[in-house]
N, C-alpha and C positions, 0 to 999 in steps of 0.2 A: 629737242625737250627727251629725258631720258623717259621711256613709256611707262613707268611706274608711280610719273607723281601725278596721274590726274585719281590716282586710287583713294578709297576713303582708309578713316583707320579700321574702320571693318572689314574691308574687303581686303586689307596688308595681311589683318590677324587670319582669316578664312586661307589666304594661301599659302602663310605659315604652316596653320593648321592642315593644309592638304600638301604639303611638300613640294608647293611652287604651281600647283595645278589648279585650274578652274574655269569652270564655264560660262558660257556666253551671256545662259541664263541665270547665275549669281553674279554674273557683271551688272545685268539688266536691274535685277534686284536691288544689288546697290547702288543704284541712281546713275549709271552708265546710259550714255545714247548709242544707239546704233554706230552713227558717224565713228564718234571717238573709241569707242571697241574696234572698228575697224581700223581705225590710224594705229591705236597702240599694240595691235595685234599685228601686225605685218614685221616685228622685232619678235616675236613669240614664234614658237612650234603649235603646229597642229595636228595630232596625229588621229586625230577622230572627230566626223563634225559634233561643233559643239565644246570641243574638248580643245582648252589650252595651255600651253608648258611656259611658263614664265621663267624658270631657272634651267642650268643645268641639269639631266635629268641626273635623276637617283634610283635606285631601287625601289622607294618608297615614292619617288614622281611617278613610276611606271603602276604601282598600287592604286595609288589616287586615280591616277586617268583611266586605269579599268574601271574600279568603283562608280565612279563619277559616270563614266559614258553607261554603265551599268543600270542607273537609278538608284532611286531612296534604298530601296529593298536590298539590292546588289552586294555579296559576300564573296570575298579569297574564300580558295576551297585547295584541298589537297598538297603539292610542297610550301604553298607560297603562305596557307594556313600555318601548315603543321613551324614552316619559318617564322611566324611570327611567336606560337607558342613555345619556340625554344628547345624545338624538340626534331630538329633539321638543323644543321650548322651553316650550310653554306646557302647565300641567297640563290634560288632557284632560277633559272635563264629563263623560263616559263612560266608565268602569272597565271591561275586557271579562275577565271572571274563566274559566280552563280548568277544568273538574272532573269525575272521575270520573262522575259523577250529575249529574242536571238539578237545578238550584236556582232556585226564586222568584226572578226579579230583584228589585232593594228598591233606596231610596232612602237616601244617607247626606248629609245636609242638601243643599244645591248640585246633589250629584253623583250618579250612576246609576250602579250595579252590574250588570252584564249577566253571567249563566254561559251558557258553552258547554259541548259534552260533549269530554272529552276528555283526554287525559293527554300532554300535547308535554314534549318535555325543559324544563329548567327550570337558572336558577344564579342565583345572589346574594338579596341580602335585603332589603326583603322580596321573595319567588319570582315571578321574570318569565323570559319565553323566551328565547330566545338572541335574540341582533340582528337575524341573519339571516330568523328564524324572527316576529320582532316585525316587521321591516319589509315584508313580503310582506303577514303578516294586516293593517297598515295598510293597504298598498295597497288591498287589497279593501274598507275600506273608505270610504276618504280619496280628495280630488282628486288630480289628476294633478302639479299643482304641490306640494302638502303631500308625496304619496309621492316626489317629486324629491328634495324638499327634505328629508328626513329621509335619504334614502338618501346623497345627495350629503353631508351632514353625517359621516355615519356614517362612509364614505370618506375622506374627510378629515380625520376625525380618530383613523383608523387602528382605528374600533372593529369595521372586517370588513374581510375585500376582495372585490374583486369577483368572481371565479369562487366564493366561498361564498356570496354571494345568488343567483349564476347557476344554484348548484346547488340552492339553495331553489327560485327561479324552476322549475327541469327537474322537480324532484317534484311540483308540481301539474298537476292536469290543465288548468286555467283561472286565470287570476291577472289582475284589471284593472290597466291599464297594464305589460303586461309587455313591451309593446317598445320603451316608451321606456323601461322600467328595464333593459331589455340593453343597448338602446343608449348609455346612460347609464355602465355598469358596461364598456363597451366602450373606454368615452373619461375612465376614471376617473384615469388617470395625467397628464392634461391639464388638471389644475389646475381644475377645478368644483365647486365646495362648494356652491352655494347652488340654489333655484329660478330667481334672478334669473339667474345666469351661465350657466344651462343654458336659459334663453329667449332670453338675446341669441347665445348661442354655434349655437343652432340657428333662430332667426326670425331674428336679425338680420343674424349673419355668413354661415352657409351658403345659408339662402333667397335674401338677396342678394350670392350669390357674390363674398364677401368674403374675402381671407384672414383666417385664425386670431390670429396675432398670439402673443404669447407670456402663458401666464396665470400668475397670482399671483405674479409677478416680487419679490424681496426686492434692495435695493441697500444701503447702509449709510444711509440716515435711514427708507425708507419701504417701502411693498409696494403695488403695481403689477396691480390686477385683470387688465388687457390691457396689453399694453408692443408698441408696435409700434421697435425702437431705432435704425434704420435711418432711418426717417422723423421720428423723435422727438415720435413721440406716443401719448399714454398713455391710457388709456380707462378711470373708474371708474365701477362698480354700484353705487348706495349703497343698501338699503333703509334704511329709514327708525327702523328698531330700532338700526342699526349706526352711523348716522353723527348724532349728535344735537349736535355742536356743529361747525356748519357753518361759522363762524370758522378753525378750526384746517384743515379740509379745504380754504378758500381761501386759508390762507399757507402751505400746502403747495403748490396748484397755482402760484400766483404765483412761489414758491421755485423749480419747475421751469422755467419759460418763464423767469427773471432766468438762472439760472443755467448752461444750456445749450440754451434755445429750445423746449424740451419741451413741447407744447400740451397740456392735458388735456382732456378731452370726459368730464364726469359725466353719466349717464342714473339716474334711478329705476326704479320699477317702473309707472309709468302711460305714462313713453316708452317701453320696451323693449317694453312689451304693448300697451297701446293705440294707437303711433302708432310702430310697425315700421318701416313702409315711411321714412319721416320720417329715422327716426335712424339706417339704415345709409344714406339720402341724406348724410347728416351726415358719416359715418364716411368715405363714398368719396371725398367734397369733399375731406377734411383731406387722406387718401392721397395723392388727387392733386395736390394743392397743397404735398408733401413730396418730390412726383420719383415715387410709386411706378409704376410702370407697368402697363397690364392689370387697371386695376381696372374691376367692371361697377357694381355698387352698386344694382341692381334686379331686381325679378321681376316675375313676369304679377299681380300686384295693385296694381304702384304705381301711385297715379295719377300726373298726368301734373304738379302740384304737390302736392310730397311734406311740406308744411308742417305744423307743431306744429301740429293743431288738436281732435286728440281726443283724450280720457283713460280710463285702463281702472283698475276698482277694485284693489287688492291684494290680495293671495291673505289 
């Protein structure tokens, strides 16, 4: 007999709501006896005491397994919470779960579930920490670029406000990347929406004493990452994930040039991070050639020949 045939409609609905995970306590509460549960659970996975996985696991299965093991006040945090808030793009391989008492870590399929002791404020279903708490917890575990990317995305999407992130930062005694996140929040109204844009702003423009331009400019037909209107210069910063059809980008660049003589310079992660001085030199040259006075375009680390010769790995 199929192991699900003895489940009541209420238990079936609970399984659907919990992505295929259920506890022995819930099964007993649904009217099943211990012998029936033992018989049915022979075909289910049990990643942790009292936790039964009845379907092929997904990321949400791992999330619910952690929450149910953590207890009624458990909540997802850090990268897992940030992913549920849609400020992190990829499912994290490790899910942090806050619980009032310590639990033993376990795995569900390829996903690791790790427990932390505490009862932070939570919201949503599955329960997760607030956006601000999630961002600062993530920063404590992630690279600077990952922390900046998540925070910039949260601010750009209106998921939080700079003062809320700063308040959460101030509430912590010590936080990794606090200086860069503080600086990012002070510039949140200037159109920075990704780690790539942050790097370009700080390492290419500010470090080489170049003017910032207008960010995230929208006209009748397109959106521009950086625009110098008087000089008819546009800069596009392309993450590989966001620009998969390069022919459309080329056609758009060509149309700008034909319509009003606007030059488009296009840079990706490798150029901005690994060839910073060369990118700055190109931007400076373009601005000077189009009549901008007072352009510096160099820093103390600039080589004599800033040609594009090196590369840096994407985050």
